[in-house]
C-alpha positions as CSV (number, residue, x, y, z in Angstrom):
1,X,68.8,61.6,195.9
2,X,69.6,59.2,198.4
3,X,71.7,56.9,196.6
4,X,73.8,57.2,193.6
5,X,73.7,54.2,191.3
6,X,75.3,53.3,188.1
7,X,72.8,53.1,185.5
8,X,72.2,49.9,183.9
9,X,70.1,47.9,181.3
10,X,69.5,45.2,179.5
11,X,68.4,46.4,176.1
12,X,70.9,46.3,173.7
13,X,71.5,49.1,170.8
14,X,71.7,46.5,168.3
15,X,68.3,45.1,169.0
16,X,67.1,48.8,168.0
17,X,68.9,49.1,165.2
18,X,67.4,45.8,163.8
19,X,64.5,47.9,162.9
20,X,66.1,51.0,161.1
21,X,65.3,49.1,157.4
22,X,62.0,49.7,158.6
23,X,61.9,53.4,158.8
24,X,60.5,55.5,156.2
25,X,63.2,56.7,153.5
26,X,63.3,60.4,152.5
27,X,61.1,62.0,155.3
28,X,62.0,63.0,159.1
29,X,60.6,60.8,161.3
30,X,60.0,62.6,164.2
31,X,58.6,65.3,162.1
32,X,56.0,62.4,160.5
33,X,55.1,61.1,163.8
34,X,55.5,63.6,166.6
35,X,53.0,66.1,168.0
36,X,54.0,69.2,169.9
37,X,51.7,71.3,172.3
38,X,52.7,74.5,173.6
39,X,51.1,76.4,176.0
40,X,51.0,78.6,179.4
41,X,49.6,77.6,182.6
42,X,50.0,79.6,185.6
43,X,52.6,81.6,184.4
44,X,54.6,78.8,183.4
45,X,55.5,77.9,179.7
46,X,54.6,73.9,179.0
47,X,55.8,72.2,175.9
48,X,54.6,68.7,175.5
49,X,56.1,66.3,172.6
50,X,54.7,63.0,171.9
């Protein structure tokens, strides 16, 4: 890394939290909407989470 800079963003946590009421109740959001692919290639383990 040539230069060290402080991380900055114009996104605010309050913007994302405004949608928390739209999440399904009583179920894990990640388990319901994610895909996990595991494998091996050229001796390396691969794990893809979407």
